[in-house]
C-alpha positions as CSV (number, residue, x, y, z in Angstrom):
1,M,28.4,-3.3,41.0
2,L,26.6,-0.8,43.0
3,I,27.1,3.0,41.9
4,P,27.5,5.5,44.6
5,K,24.8,7.9,45.2
6,A,25.6,11.1,43.3
7,D,26.5,14.1,45.2
8,K,23.9,16.7,44.4
9,S,25.9,19.7,45.9
10,K,27.9,19.4,42.7
11,R,25.1,19.4,40.3
12,L,25.6,21.6,37.2
13,Q,22.9,24.1,36.0
14,I,23.1,23.4,32.3
15,G,20.6,23.1,29.4
16,F,19.7,19.7,27.9
17,T,16.4,20.2,26.2
18,K,16.2,20.9,22.4
19,T,15.6,24.4,21.4
20,C,15.0,23.6,17.6
21,D,11.7,23.1,15.7
22,C,12.5,19.7,14.5
23,P,9.9,17.0,14.8
24,P,10.0,15.3,18.1
25,K,10.7,11.8,16.5
26,N,13.7,12.9,14.5
27,I,17.1,12.0,16.1
28,S,18.8,15.3,14.7
29,C,18.2,18.5,12.8
30,V,20.0,17.2,9.6
31,T,18.3,16.8,6.2
32,A,17.8,13.4,4.5
33,K,20.6,14.1,2.2
34,D,22.9,14.9,4.8
35,W,21.9,12.0,6.9
36,L,22.6,9.7,3.8
37,R,26.1,11.2,3.4
38,G,26.8,10.9,7.3
39,M,26.0,7.3,7.6
40,V,28.8,6.2,5.1
41,T,30.9,4.2,7.2
42,I,34.6,5.1,6.2
43,K,35.1,8.7,7.0
44,E,37.9,11.2,6.5
45,F,38.3,14.0,8.8
46,Y,40.4,16.9,8.4
47,Y,42.5,19.3,10.9
48,E,41.8,22.9,10.4
49,G,43.1,26.0,11.5
50,R,41.7,26.1,15.1
51,D,42.8,22.5,15.5
52,I,45.8,22.2,17.9
53,R,48.2,19.7,16.7
54,D,51.3,20.4,18.8
55,K,52.4,17.4,20.6
56,D,53.8,19.7,23.5
57,V,50.4,21.0,24.4
58,H,48.7,17.6,24.1
59,P,50.1,14.3,22.5
60,A,47.0,13.2,20.8
61,V,44.1,15.5,19.8
62,F,41.3,14.3,17.5
63,P,40.2,17.1,15.1
64,I,37.1,19.1,15.8
65,S,35.5,17.8,12.8
66,L,35.2,14.3,14.2
67,P,32.9,15.3,17.1
68,A,31.0,17.8,14.9
69,H,30.2,15.1,12.6
70,F,28.5,13.0,15.2
71,I,26.9,15.9,17.1
72,K,25.3,17.0,13.9
73,L,23.9,13.5,13.1
74,L,22.8,12.4,16.6
75,T,21.7,15.5,18.6
76,H,19.3,18.6,18.1
77,K,20.2,22.2,18.9
78,G,20.1,22.8,23.0
79,A,20.9,19.2,23.6
80,L,23.7,18.1,26.1
81,V,26.8,16.4,24.9
82,L,29.2,14.7,27.3
83,D,33.0,14.1,26.8
84,P,34.3,11.9,29.7
85,F,38.0,12.5,28.7
86,M,37.8,15.8,27.1
87,G,41.6,16.5,26.7
88,I,41.9,19.9,25.5
89,G,38.4,20.3,24.5
90,S,37.8,19.6,20.8
91,T,34.2,18.1,21.7
92,L,33.3,21.3,23.5
93,V,34.4,23.6,20.7
94,A,32.3,21.5,18.1
95,A,29.3,21.8,20.7
96,Q,29.7,25.2,20.8
97,D,29.9,25.8,17.2
98,L,26.7,23.8,16.7
99,E,24.7,25.4,19.5
100,R,24.8,22.5,21.8
101,N,25.6,22.3,25.5
102,A,28.3,20.2,26.6
103,V,30.4,19.2,29.7
104,G,33.7,17.6,29.6
105,F,36.0,16.0,32.3
106,D,39.6,15.6,32.5
107,L,42.1,14.6,35.4
108,Q,44.6,17.3,34.2
109,Q,44.1,21.0,34.9
110,K,46.7,21.9,32.3
111,Y,44.3,20.3,29.9
112,A,40.9,22.2,30.9
113,D,42.9,25.5,30.9
114,V,43.7,25.1,27.2
115,A,40.1,23.9,26.5
116,L,38.7,27.1,28.2
117,T,41.0,29.3,26.1
118,R,39.9,27.5,22.9
119,L,36.2,28.1,24.0
120,S,36.8,31.7,24.7
121,Q,38.4,32.3,21.3
122,S,35.6,30.4,19.5
123,R,32.4,32.0,21.0
124,F,29.8,32.3,18.4
125,G,26.9,33.2,20.9
126,E,25.6,33.0,24.3
127,K,22.8,30.4,23.8
128,T,24.4,27.5,25.1
129,S,26.9,26.7,27.7
130,Q,30.2,24.3,27.6
131,L,31.9,23.6,30.7
132,A,35.5,22.0,31.5
133,I,35.6,20.0,34.9
134,V,38.8,18.7,36.3
135,D,37.7,15.6,37.9
136,D,37.9,11.7,37.6
137,A,35.3,10.5,35.0
138,H,34.0,7.9,37.7
139,N,32.4,11.0,39.5
140,I,30.7,12.2,36.4
141,A,27.2,11.3,38.2
142,D,27.8,13.7,40.8
143,Y,27.4,16.5,38.2
144,L,24.5,15.5,35.9
145,D,21.1,14.5,36.3
146,E,19.7,11.2,34.8
147,E,18.6,10.9,31.4
148,T,19.8,14.4,30.4
149,V,22.9,13.7,27.9
150,A,21.7,13.2,24.2
151,L,25.4,12.0,23.2
152,S,28.3,11.0,24.9
153,I,31.6,11.2,22.6
154,T,35.3,10.9,23.3
155,S,38.7,9.5,22.4
156,P,39.6,8.0,25.6
157,P,43.8,7.6,26.5
158,Y,44.7,4.3,25.1
159,P,46.3,1.7,27.2
160,H,50.3,1.7,27.0
161,F,50.2,3.9,23.8
162,L,51.9,6.8,25.1
163,T,54.4,5.2,27.8
164,R,57.0,4.1,25.4
165,K,59.9,6.4,23.8
166,R,58.5,7.5,20.5
167,E,60.4,5.6,17.7
168,N,58.5,7.2,14.8
169,K,58.6,4.0,12.8
170,S,55.5,5.1,10.7
171,M,57.7,8.1,9.3
172,R,60.5,7.9,6.7
173,G,63.9,7.1,7.9
174,D,65.4,10.7,7.8
175,L,62.2,12.4,9.3
176,R,62.1,10.0,12.6
177,K,64.8,12.0,14.4
178,N,62.4,15.0,15.0
179,G,61.6,17.0,18.0
180,H,59.7,14.2,19.9
181,Y,62.2,11.2,19.0
182,H,62.8,8.9,22.0
183,K,60.7,11.0,24.1
184,I,57.9,9.6,26.3
185,Q,54.8,11.9,26.2
186,Q,52.3,10.2,28.2
187,Y,49.2,12.3,29.7
188,S,50.3,12.1,33.4
189,N,51.9,9.8,36.0
190,D,48.5,9.8,37.7
191,P,47.5,6.1,38.6
192,R,44.0,6.9,37.4
193,D,45.3,7.6,33.9
194,L,43.8,5.1,31.6
195,G,46.9,5.5,29.4
196,L,49.1,3.9,32.2
197,M,46.9,0.7,32.5
198,D,47.3,-2.5,30.9
199,H,44.5,-3.8,28.8
200,D,42.6,-5.9,31.3
201,S,42.6,-2.9,33.9
202,Y,41.6,-0.5,30.9
203,E,38.6,-2.7,30.3
204,K,37.6,-2.8,33.9
205,T,38.1,0.7,34.6
206,L,35.9,1.7,31.5
207,T,33.1,-0.7,32.6
208,E,33.1,1.2,35.9
209,I,33.1,4.7,34.1
210,Y,30.4,3.8,31.7
211,R,28.1,1.9,34.3
212,G,28.1,5.5,36.0
213,I,27.4,7.2,32.8
214,L,24.5,4.8,31.7
215,P,21.7,6.4,33.8
216,L,22.7,9.8,32.6
217,M,22.1,9.0,29.0
218,K,18.6,9.5,27.4
219,K,17.0,6.4,26.3
220,R,18.4,5.6,23.0
221,G,20.9,8.3,23.3
222,H,24.2,7.3,21.7
223,C,27.9,6.8,23.1
224,I,30.8,7.2,20.6
225,I,34.3,6.1,21.2
226,N,37.2,6.7,19.0
227,V,40.0,4.4,19.7
228,N,43.1,2.6,17.9
229,D,44.6,-0.8,18.6
230,L,48.3,-1.4,19.7
231,W,51.2,-3.1,18.6
232,E,53.9,-3.8,21.4
233,E,56.9,-6.0,21.2
234,N,55.4,-7.6,18.2
235,K,52.1,-8.2,19.4
236,R,48.7,-7.0,18.6
237,Y,46.4,-5.8,21.4
238,P,42.8,-5.4,20.0
239,T,42.0,-2.3,22.1
240,H,38.6,-1.8,20.3
241,I,37.3,-5.2,21.3
242,Y,38.1,-4.2,24.9
243,V,36.3,-1.3,24.4
244,I,33.3,-3.0,23.1
245,E,33.3,-5.7,25.9
246,A,33.6,-2.7,28.4
247,L,30.6,-1.0,27.3
248,A,28.7,-4.2,26.9
249,K,29.2,-5.0,30.5
250,A,28.3,-1.4,31.6
251,G,24.8,-1.8,29.9
252,F,25.3,-0.4,26.6
253,E,24.3,-1.8,23.2
254,F,26.9,-2.0,20.5
255,R,25.3,-0.5,17.3
256,N,27.8,0.7,14.4
257,T,31.5,0.8,13.6
258,F,33.0,3.6,11.5
259,I,36.5,3.8,10.4
260,W,38.2,7.0,10.4
261,D,40.3,6.9,7.3
262,K,43.5,8.6,8.0
263,R,45.5,8.5,4.8
264,N,44.9,11.9,4.1
265,L,46.9,12.8,7.2
266,V,49.8,10.6,6.6
267,N,52.8,11.8,4.6
268,Q,56.2,10.7,3.9
269,V,55.7,7.4,5.3
270,G,58.4,5.0,6.2
271,I,58.8,1.3,5.3
272,F,57.1,-0.4,8.1
273,G,57.9,-4.1,8.9
274,W,59.6,-4.8,5.5
275,P,61.2,-7.1,4.6
276,N,60.2,-9.8,7.0
277,N,57.3,-8.8,9.4
278,F,53.7,-8.4,8.2
279,I,52.5,-5.5,10.4
280,S,49.6,-3.1,9.4
281,L,50.3,0.6,9.3
282,G,48.1,1.4,12.2
283,T,48.4,5.3,11.6
284,T,46.3,5.1,8.5
285,M,43.1,4.3,10.2
286,E,41.2,4.3,13.9
287,Y,37.8,3.0,15.0
288,I,35.0,4.8,15.8
289,L,32.6,2.7,17.7
290,D,28.9,3.6,18.4
291,F,26.7,2.3,21.3
292,W,23.5,3.7,22.8
293,R,21.5,3.2,26.0
294,P,18.7,0.6,25.1
295,D,15.2,1.6,25.9
């Protein structure tokens, strides 16, 4: 598939070269000890004071600590980080904390506004820039030059994940009827929204988006995607496999799998599937998939 020629009138003036004194062949600024610790494939991440977990603000937010972990492992200070589906900007906040430049894209102005507010409250210095852009991820190549992005990291909308009424089945029975019970909290009604798509359309659209992102990545630049599978009407949809297929078709090479161990975040869990349906409690883990742009 041909990629449309980028619109140079939208080009962003943002830094992308490393500003640290690390050896040029090093992937990042971390020490050998921190590298070893970071490569453990089952990871816990914690929400902290600056994280937003209010589902009325955004229905699904990963903690700042998740993108921060991979930004530290895979980039140098001054590098450029991309989040194609930024939501309310946790990746941008992490990049700001770590003195990396970053650009995030989202379809919704309301989420970009929250991201910008969070950045204004977390400013540690003026050495780097973090930008929130309201636009379709298909258009990212209009804004960035080729071979400038050191790391792309995101948690994209999951297909059909938020299009149903919340049943809160992972919660204990007396806790299920909370303020979000039987509410539909999808991101938008925009037909471009990945969360509204079936899995086949989702894979096709991700392929198109990441085919456009591929030339923007530095060679051997990594692409991290956090995703979970879906149970719908007693059928399992392996969303993570659709993501792997999409990125492979886009030209990325699959490298590593990490597991986000979320057991520390699951409290007062309900009895799920008992006594006659063997269904795993999906809220206790998510996939973190790692790809890179080959040489």
